[in-house]
N, C-alpha and C positions, 0 to 999 in steps of 0.2 A: 769551663761554659761545657754545661751538661748537657746533654741530649734529652728534651721534650719528646715523649712519644704519642703524643695528642693525633697526629695524622697519620695514617699509614698509606704511603705514597706508591702508585701504581707505576709500573715499568711500560714503556711502549718502543715501539720498534721503530727505528730512524732509516730512510733510505735517503740516497742522493741521486739524481738523473740529471746530467745536464745543468748542473750548478743549482738545480731545483732541489730544496731539502723539504720532505715529508714525513709524517710520522702516521703510524696506523692507530685508528683509537676505534675498539668494538668494530671492525672489521670496514671502516672507512679511513681513506687518508685525507690529511689537512695540512696544509703549508706552514712551514718553520714561520717563526717570527721574523727569525731574521731575513728568510729569504723576500718576505712581504714587504719588509722595510726598504731591501736593498733595491728590490724592484719598483719601488714608488718612490725614491728619493732623487733629488737634483746631483745629478754626476756631474755638472759642467766645473764646480772647483777640482774634483779629484782630476778630470780631464787635463784642465789646464795644467795641474801641477805634473801629470805624467808627460804631456808634452814639454813642461819645461826642464824635468829633470832626465828624460830620457825613458822608455820602456822598461829597457834591462835595468837599470837604475832603480825603477821604481818598482820592480816587480821583487827585485833583491830586499829593497827595505820592507818592502809588506810583508815576505816571507819571513825575515829576520824576526821584526815585531811579532807575526804568526807565532813563531814558536818560543820564543823569549814568553809571551804571554799565556801559552799553554803550560810552559812550565814553571811559570809564576803561580797560575790557577791550581798546577798541582800540590804545589808547594802549601798551600795556602787550606786547600781539601785535607791533604792529608793532616797538618797540624790541626786542624778542626774535627776530625773524626779521633785523632789519636793514633794515625797507622804512618808508622816511621817512611821516610822517602827522602831519596837523594838523587841529584842529578849533575855527576860529575864532569858533564859536557861543557863546553864554553857558555852555549846558552845559559845553564844552570848555574853559573858562576855568576850570569847576568841576572838571573830571575831570583836566584835566594835571598839578597838582600832586599829585592824590591818586594818581594812576598813578606819579609820579615818587618819591612815599614807599615805595610798594611795592617800585619797582624800585632804590633807592637801598638800603633797608633789608633786605628779604625777599628779595630775588635774591642778594645776595651769595655765599650758602655754593653757588649752582649752578656745576658748572663745566662741564656739557654738557645738553642738550635732544634728547629724541629726536622731539618734536613739540610745536607750539604749536596750539590749538583741534582739538584730536583726536576722533574720534568712534568712538564704542566701542560694541560689540554683543556680547550673551551671546545665541547662538543661541537662538530660542523664547523668550526673556524679555524682554527689556528692551533699551534702547540709550539712548545721549545724548553730548553732548559736553561734555569736561573741557578745563579752560582748560591745562592743562601736564604733559608726560609728560618727568620729568627726573631726572638725577642731582644729588642733593642732600644734602650731607656724607655723600658715597661711599654713598648709600642711593639705590634706584630708587625714585621717590616721583611720586605725582599730588597735583598742585596746583590748588585753586580760588582766585581771586581774589574780593572780596567786597567792595562798597563798601555803608555803611549811617550812616544819620542820628547815630547815638550808639554809642559803645562795646557791645561784644556780652560776655556771659556763657555759659561754656559749656552750661548748660542751656538756655538759649534757643534753641541753633542745633545741636539733634541732629540735625536732617535734613540740615545740612551735612554731618555726620561720614557718614551713610548715603549721601548722593550720593557721595562720594568711595571709599566702601566698595565701592558698584555699580560704578564706574568699574574700581575695581582688580581684582575678580572678572573683568569683561568683559575685562580686556586680560591676564590672566592666563590667561584661556580660549583666547582666539585666538590671542594671540602667542608660549605657552608662558615667561611672565615669571614674576617673582616679585617683583611688587610689595613693599617692604619698610614703607612709611609713608605716611600723607597729611598734607596741609599746607592749614591754610585761612588765608589772608591778607585780613585786612580793613582797611581806612580808611576814615575818616569825612572829613567835608569841612573839619573844623579841623586835618586831618593827623594824628589821634593812629593809631598803625600796633598792630596785634595778630595775634598770630600762634599759631594752634592746632594742635598736632602729635600725632598719635598714630601707634602701631606695635604690634607683637605680639599678646600676648592682646586687646588693645583693640581694633585694626583686625580681627583673628577674630569679636571679636563684633558688632562693628556691621555685618559681613557678613552673620552670622546675622538680626540684628535688622533687617536691609533683606528680606532673602528673606519672614522674617513680613511684611511692609507688603506686599511682590508679593503672597502667599497672600492678603492682605487684599482687595488690588484687585481681584486675581480673582472673589474672592466677590463684590464690589460688582458688577462687569461683568457677572457670572451672574445675578444676582438683577435687574439692570435690563434686560437681554436677555429674560428669565423674564416680567418685568412687559409688556414691550413686544409680548412674543408674547400675552400674555394679553389685552391689549386688542384685539389683531390680531383673536384669536376671537371677543371680544365684538360686535367690529363687524360680523363676518362672520355672526353667529347674529343680531344684529338686521334 
């Protein structure tokens, strides 16, 4: 896989405050794609799961999976860019074969890549970091790598689709590109690999759906700001 230097990707500063991740773009701050999606998703299933397994166990599972995912991403990123990397921790021993499965199975159709771990921003709306922008089966493609404790079904991972759709819109807006497809590559600890691919009308629909979630996030943010302002007024009045 060789590097295609068609795009010169910009760097953006990122900050996190009370669970809200924002990026600075030309002097203004915009929310991250993951923040928008997490604040507007239905959390009832997650709440039921946490109640069933217990808060401490849920946190342990979540944190372990997050660390394993970070390590897996690092292995894949350094394979793509040709930089040597190893992780000799217990997490690393779990993540390395998962990354290798994605490399051996998922990356084979990629002839060239534009950027790895690319930060993308749609001016005034949102920003975020995607795992890979590349040419996959002769199509300009955005790919996200995911780890999972068990195999996924499409209806469970709609936010992954929305995430890629948002990145595709931002890339097209800033770099005058035409991202043709999105691909989600998932691997479990027992090395079960899944690939979810979408393009055309389906990709277009997910773009519309993400913008609906962005509008909902704005409504939530405005309502929160109004409530805070109301509390301040009451405090002053007292």
